[in-house]
C-alpha positions as CSV (number, residue, x, y, z in Angstrom):
1,X,7.0,8.7,-29.1
2,X,8.5,5.9,-27.1
3,X,6.7,5.2,-23.9
4,X,8.0,2.4,-21.7
5,X,6.5,0.8,-18.6
6,X,9.5,-0.6,-16.7
7,X,8.1,-3.3,-14.5
8,X,9.2,-5.6,-11.8
9,X,9.1,-6.2,-8.0
10,X,10.9,-4.0,-5.5
11,X,14.6,-4.6,-5.9
12,X,14.5,-5.8,-9.5
13,X,16.7,-2.9,-10.6
14,X,14.1,-0.7,-12.3
15,X,15.7,2.6,-11.1
16,X,19.2,1.6,-12.2
17,X,18.1,0.4,-15.6
18,X,15.8,3.4,-16.1
19,X,18.8,5.8,-15.9
20,X,20.6,3.9,-18.6
21,X,17.5,3.7,-20.8
22,X,16.8,7.5,-20.4
23,X,20.3,8.2,-21.7
24,X,20.2,5.7,-24.5
25,X,16.7,6.7,-25.9
26,X,16.5,10.3,-24.7
27,X,13.4,9.8,-22.5
28,X,12.0,11.4,-19.4
29,X,12.1,9.1,-16.3
30,X,9.0,9.2,-14.2
31,X,9.5,7.2,-11.0
32,X,6.5,7.1,-8.7
33,X,8.8,6.3,-5.8
34,X,10.9,9.4,-6.5
35,X,7.7,11.5,-6.9
36,X,6.4,10.2,-3.6
37,X,9.7,10.7,-1.8
38,X,9.9,14.3,-3.1
39,X,6.4,14.9,-1.7
40,X,7.3,13.2,1.6
41,X,10.5,15.2,2.0
42,X,8.6,18.4,1.2
43,X,6.0,17.3,3.8
44,X,3.1,18.1,1.4
45,X,-0.4,16.7,2.2
46,X,0.0,14.3,-0.6
47,X,3.4,13.2,0.7
48,X,2.0,12.6,4.2
49,X,-0.8,10.5,2.8
50,X,1.6,8.5,0.5
51,X,4.0,7.9,3.4
52,X,1.2,6.4,5.6
53,X,0.7,3.7,2.9
54,X,4.3,3.2,2.0
55,X,5.5,2.8,5.6
56,X,3.3,-0.3,5.8
57,X,4.5,-1.6,2.4
58,X,1.1,-1.0,0.9
59,X,0.2,0.7,-2.4
60,X,-0.8,4.4,-2.5
61,X,-4.4,4.8,-3.8
62,X,-4.8,5.0,-7.6
63,X,-6.3,8.4,-7.9
64,X,-3.5,10.0,-5.9
65,X,-0.8,8.3,-8.0
66,X,-2.5,9.0,-11.4
67,X,-3.0,12.7,-10.6
68,X,0.7,13.1,-9.7
69,X,1.9,11.3,-12.9
70,X,-0.4,13.3,-15.2
71,X,1.1,16.5,-13.7
72,X,4.6,15.2,-14.4
73,X,3.8,14.3,-18.0
74,X,2.3,17.7,-18.5
75,X,5.5,19.3,-17.3
76,X,7.4,17.7,-20.2
77,X,5.4,18.6,-23.4
78,X,8.4,18.2,-25.8
79,X,9.6,14.8,-24.5
80,X,10.6,12.1,-26.9
81,X,8.8,9.7,-24.6
82,X,8.7,8.5,-21.0
83,X,9.8,5.6,-18.8
84,X,7.1,4.9,-16.3
85,X,9.0,3.3,-13.4
86,X,6.7,1.8,-10.6
87,X,3.5,2.7,-12.5
88,X,1.0,1.3,-13.3
89,X,0.7,-1.1,-10.4
90,X,-2.9,-2.1,-10.9
91,X,-5.1,-2.8,-13.9
92,X,-7.3,0.3,-13.2
93,X,-4.1,2.4,-13.2
94,X,-3.1,0.9,-16.5
95,X,-6.5,1.7,-18.0
96,X,-6.3,5.3,-16.6
97,X,-2.8,5.7,-18.1
98,X,-4.0,4.4,-21.5
99,X,-6.8,6.9,-21.4
100,X,-4.6,9.8,-20.3
101,X,-2.0,9.0,-23.0
102,X,-4.7,8.7,-25.7
103,X,-5.7,12.3,-24.8
104,X,-2.1,13.2,-25.7
105,X,-2.3,11.2,-28.9
106,X,0.2,8.6,-27.8
107,X,0.2,5.2,-26.1
108,X,2.4,2.7,-24.1
109,X,4.9,1.3,-26.6
110,X,6.2,-1.7,-24.5
111,X,6.2,-3.1,-21.0
112,X,9.6,-4.4,-19.9
113,X,9.2,-6.7,-16.9
114,X,12.4,-7.5,-15.0
115,X,12.2,-11.1,-13.7
116,X,14.2,-11.7,-10.5
117,X,13.8,-14.5,-7.9
118,X,12.4,-13.5,-4.5
119,X,15.5,-14.6,-2.6
120,X,17.7,-12.3,-4.8
121,X,15.2,-9.4,-4.3
122,X,15.4,-9.6,-0.5
123,X,19.2,-9.7,-0.7
124,X,19.3,-6.7,-3.0
125,X,16.9,-4.7,-0.9
126,X,18.7,-5.4,2.4
127,X,21.9,-4.3,0.7
128,X,20.3,-1.1,-0.6
129,X,18.9,-0.4,2.8
130,X,22.3,-0.3,4.3
131,X,23.4,2.4,1.8
132,X,20.2,4.4,1.5
133,X,18.9,4.2,5.1
134,X,15.4,3.7,3.7
135,X,13.3,2.1,6.5
136,X,11.3,0.0,4.0
137,X,14.6,-1.6,2.8
138,X,15.9,-2.4,6.2
139,X,13.1,-4.7,7.6
140,X,12.8,-8.2,6.1
141,X,9.1,-8.3,7.1
142,X,8.3,-5.1,5.2
143,X,10.3,-6.3,2.2
144,X,8.4,-9.7,2.3
145,X,5.1,-7.8,2.4
146,X,6.1,-5.5,-0.5
147,X,7.0,-8.5,-2.6
148,X,3.7,-10.2,-1.6
149,X,1.7,-7.1,-2.4
150,X,3.5,-6.9,-5.8
151,X,2.8,-10.6,-6.6
152,X,-0.9,-10.4,-5.5
153,X,-1.8,-7.0,-6.8
154,X,0.7,-5.7,-9.3
155,X,1.9,-8.7,-11.3
156,X,-1.6,-8.9,-12.9
157,X,-0.9,-5.7,-14.8
158,X,1.5,-7.8,-17.0
159,X,-1.6,-9.6,-18.4
160,X,-3.1,-6.3,-19.3
161,X,-0.1,-5.4,-21.5
162,X,0.3,-9.0,-22.7
163,X,-3.3,-8.8,-24.1
164,X,-2.1,-5.7,-26.1
165,X,1.0,-7.6,-27.3
166,X,3.2,-5.1,-25.5
167,X,4.6,-7.3,-22.7
168,X,8.3,-8.5,-22.7
169,X,9.7,-10.5,-19.8
170,X,13.4,-9.8,-19.3
171,X,15.8,-11.9,-17.2
172,X,16.8,-9.5,-14.4
173,X,19.8,-11.4,-13.0
174,X,23.4,-10.6,-14.1
175,X,25.5,-7.5,-14.5
176,X,23.9,-4.2,-14.9
177,X,25.2,-4.0,-18.5
178,X,24.0,-7.5,-19.3
179,X,20.5,-6.7,-18.2
180,X,20.6,-3.3,-20.0
181,X,21.6,-5.1,-23.3
182,X,18.6,-7.4,-22.9
183,X,16.3,-4.4,-22.4
184,X,17.6,-2.6,-25.4
185,X,17.3,-5.7,-27.6
186,X,13.6,-6.0,-26.6
187,X,12.9,-2.4,-27.4
188,X,14.8,-2.4,-30.7
189,X,13.2,-5.7,-31.8
190,X,9.7,-4.3,-31.1
191,X,10.4,-1.3,-33.3
192,X,11.8,-3.2,-36.2
193,X,8.4,-4.9,-36.4
194,X,6.5,-1.7,-36.4
């Protein structure tokens, strides 16, 4: 089973690349952002709680996020693997994910981290905000806070996977296809060694 953590700050292109990786490797895409937005749109209690954190550019509490992801994995018992997009965002989440996957007799195969300069991230998010209408992509202060939260709280997760020899940093600037080729090369090289 191929389980990928697709990692990077807001605006790095995780969602765009995840779609291409899903098609190429026949995986199930689990985006915490999409799961949260579906709950928010459905006005579930979980959605209302998640929205209160997201609107401020803060992270949703670990246990809420972990429970939602476990339910999504359980809905796909015959999957060839998963792309975890936007998760884990903290070391406790990474440990909880490892524990959950171990209970399913699998593990994270590789963490692919899209590396994009902050200036480029702000530009991409403001552009996306014009098209999507997402409030968190229209306000430069909220964008700056999201990037700051990522750098302070989320980037440390890379060290967790680096210690397991599963971390690959990918240059995240260029055309969508150029970045995709870099991602596939990292995945394929990892599996030639196994």
